[in-house]
C-alpha positions as CSV (number, residue, x, y, z in Angstrom):
1,X,78.3,99.5,104.4
2,X,75.7,101.3,106.3
3,X,72.2,101.1,104.7
4,X,70.5,100.3,101.4
5,X,72.2,101.6,98.2
6,X,69.2,101.1,95.9
7,X,68.0,104.7,95.9
8,X,71.2,106.8,95.9
9,X,73.8,104.3,94.5
10,X,77.1,102.9,95.7
11,X,79.7,105.2,94.2
12,X,78.4,108.6,92.9
13,X,80.8,111.3,92.3
14,X,80.2,115.1,92.3
15,X,78.6,116.1,89.0
16,X,81.3,118.8,88.3
17,X,83.8,121.2,89.8
18,X,81.6,124.3,90.2
19,X,81.8,126.2,93.5
20,X,78.8,125.3,95.7
21,X,77.8,127.4,98.6
22,X,81.3,129.1,98.4
23,X,83.0,125.7,98.6
24,X,85.6,125.1,95.9
25,X,86.5,121.6,94.6
26,X,90.2,121.3,95.4
27,X,91.9,119.2,98.0
28,X,95.6,119.9,98.2
29,X,95.7,122.0,101.4
30,X,93.9,120.9,104.6
31,X,93.9,123.2,107.6
32,X,90.6,122.0,109.2
33,X,89.9,118.3,109.5
34,X,87.2,116.5,111.4
35,X,84.4,114.0,110.9
36,X,80.6,113.8,111.3
37,X,78.3,110.9,110.7
38,X,74.9,111.0,109.0
39,X,72.0,108.5,109.0
40,X,69.1,108.5,106.5
41,X,65.9,106.6,107.4
42,X,62.7,106.3,105.3
43,X,59.8,104.6,107.1
44,X,62.4,102.9,109.4
45,X,64.5,101.7,106.5
46,X,68.1,102.9,106.4
47,X,69.7,104.2,103.2
48,X,73.4,104.7,102.5
49,X,75.1,108.0,101.5
50,X,77.0,107.0,98.3
51,X,80.8,106.8,98.4
52,X,82.3,109.6,96.3
53,X,79.7,112.2,97.4
54,X,81.6,115.5,97.1
55,X,84.4,113.9,95.1
56,X,84.7,114.8,91.4
57,X,85.9,111.8,89.4
58,X,86.3,109.3,92.3
59,X,88.4,106.2,91.9
60,X,88.3,103.1,94.0
61,X,91.5,102.8,96.1
62,X,90.4,100.0,98.4
63,X,87.8,97.5,97.1
64,X,84.9,97.5,97.1
65,X,83.8,101.1,97.9
66,X,86.6,103.2,99.4
67,X,87.3,106.1,97.0
68,X,89.6,109.1,96.5
69,X,89.7,111.7,93.8
70,X,91.4,110.5,90.6
71,X,94.5,112.3,89.3
72,X,92.2,114.6,87.3
73,X,89.6,114.9,90.0
74,X,89.1,117.1,93.0
75,X,87.4,117.0,96.4
76,X,84.9,119.4,98.1
77,X,85.7,120.2,101.7
78,X,82.8,118.0,102.7
79,X,82.8,114.6,101.2
80,X,82.3,110.9,101.7
81,X,85.0,108.2,101.0
82,X,83.0,105.0,101.8
83,X,79.5,103.6,102.4
84,X,79.7,104.3,106.2
85,X,77.8,107.5,106.5
86,X,81.0,109.2,107.6
87,X,81.4,112.8,106.2
88,X,84.9,114.1,106.1
89,X,85.4,117.8,106.6
90,X,88.7,118.8,105.1
91,X,88.9,122.5,104.4
92,X,91.8,124.7,103.2
93,X,90.5,127.3,105.7
94,X,91.6,127.3,109.3
95,X,88.7,126.6,111.7
96,X,86.2,126.2,108.9
97,X,82.6,125.5,110.0
98,X,80.5,123.8,107.4
99,X,76.8,123.1,107.6
100,X,74.4,120.3,107.0
101,X,73.0,122.4,104.2
102,X,76.4,122.8,102.6
103,X,76.8,119.0,102.5
104,X,73.2,118.5,101.1
105,X,73.9,121.0,98.4
106,X,77.2,119.3,97.4
107,X,75.2,116.0,97.4
108,X,72.4,117.8,95.4
109,X,69.7,116.5,97.8
110,X,67.0,118.7,99.3
111,X,65.7,118.6,102.9
112,X,62.4,120.0,104.1
113,X,59.6,119.1,106.6
114,X,57.8,117.4,103.7
115,X,60.6,115.2,102.4
116,X,64.2,114.4,101.7
117,X,65.7,113.9,98.3
118,X,63.4,111.7,96.3
119,X,61.2,110.7,99.3
120,X,58.1,112.6,100.4
121,X,56.4,112.4,103.8
122,X,56.7,114.0,107.2
123,X,60.4,114.6,107.8
124,X,62.4,115.4,110.9
125,X,66.1,115.7,111.6
126,X,68.3,115.5,114.7
127,X,71.8,116.2,116.0
128,X,73.3,113.7,118.4
129,X,76.3,115.0,120.4
130,X,78.5,111.9,120.6
131,X,81.2,113.7,122.6
132,X,79.1,113.9,125.8
133,X,77.0,111.4,127.8
134,X,77.5,107.7,127.7
135,X,76.8,105.1,125.0
136,X,73.1,105.0,124.3
137,X,72.4,108.2,126.2
138,X,74.1,111.0,124.2
139,X,72.2,114.3,124.1
140,X,69.9,114.6,121.1
141,X,68.6,117.9,119.7
142,X,65.7,117.9,117.3
143,X,66.3,120.3,114.4
144,X,63.1,119.7,112.4
145,X,62.1,122.9,110.6
146,X,65.6,124.5,111.0
147,X,67.3,125.7,107.8
148,X,70.0,123.1,107.2
149,X,72.3,125.9,106.2
150,X,72.1,127.2,109.8
151,X,73.0,123.8,111.3
152,X,76.8,123.7,111.8
153,X,78.4,120.3,111.4
154,X,80.4,119.7,114.6
155,X,83.2,117.1,115.1
156,X,81.9,113.7,116.3
157,X,78.2,114.6,116.0
158,X,75.7,112.3,114.3
159,X,73.0,113.9,112.1
160,X,69.9,111.8,111.5
161,X,67.3,112.5,108.8
162,X,64.0,110.6,108.9
163,X,61.1,110.5,106.5
164,X,58.0,109.0,108.1
165,X,55.6,108.0,109.2
166,X,57.6,105.0,110.3
167,X,60.1,106.4,112.8
168,X,63.1,104.9,114.5
169,X,64.7,105.7,117.8
170,X,67.5,108.2,117.0
171,X,70.6,106.0,116.8
172,X,73.8,106.6,118.7
173,X,76.7,106.1,116.2
174,X,79.6,104.1,117.6
175,X,82.8,105.9,116.5
176,X,85.8,103.8,115.4
177,X,89.1,104.6,116.9
178,X,90.3,105.3,113.4
179,X,88.4,108.6,113.6
180,X,89.9,110.5,116.5
């Protein structure tokens, strides 16, 4: 588990199956598959993205918090299986490019320079390229003020959202070998 679950919950499925930002809830065909990571900090305190985000009718397949869509459920192309901050991009479209805004809309959380989700305060966000540089010194790009719908999610990047004024040093996520 990565972060506090008190604000967003542990397992919270998608509220329905409506198309969001052109993304359909489905899940049978996957032509694009990659992973990104997201960190949420509020005044230096880390919060978890709930398992089941982007999954309609999630069911636990590995205790305590690893979920998949139930037999009657479906999965959006950007979703979260566990409380690790790992966002799975699994699209039926070849070479699909999804955005931070797409994910936030599926999660139903809003990002602006004055807050994130239920939190208010000065807010900033970053993209850390985990594919270049060395551990602890990967290139970081500040995206504060950028429209999240214009920020492409790129394989093995770490996206950090911070609500201040208590800031943290932008973390470098350590990728597990299970996410090639």
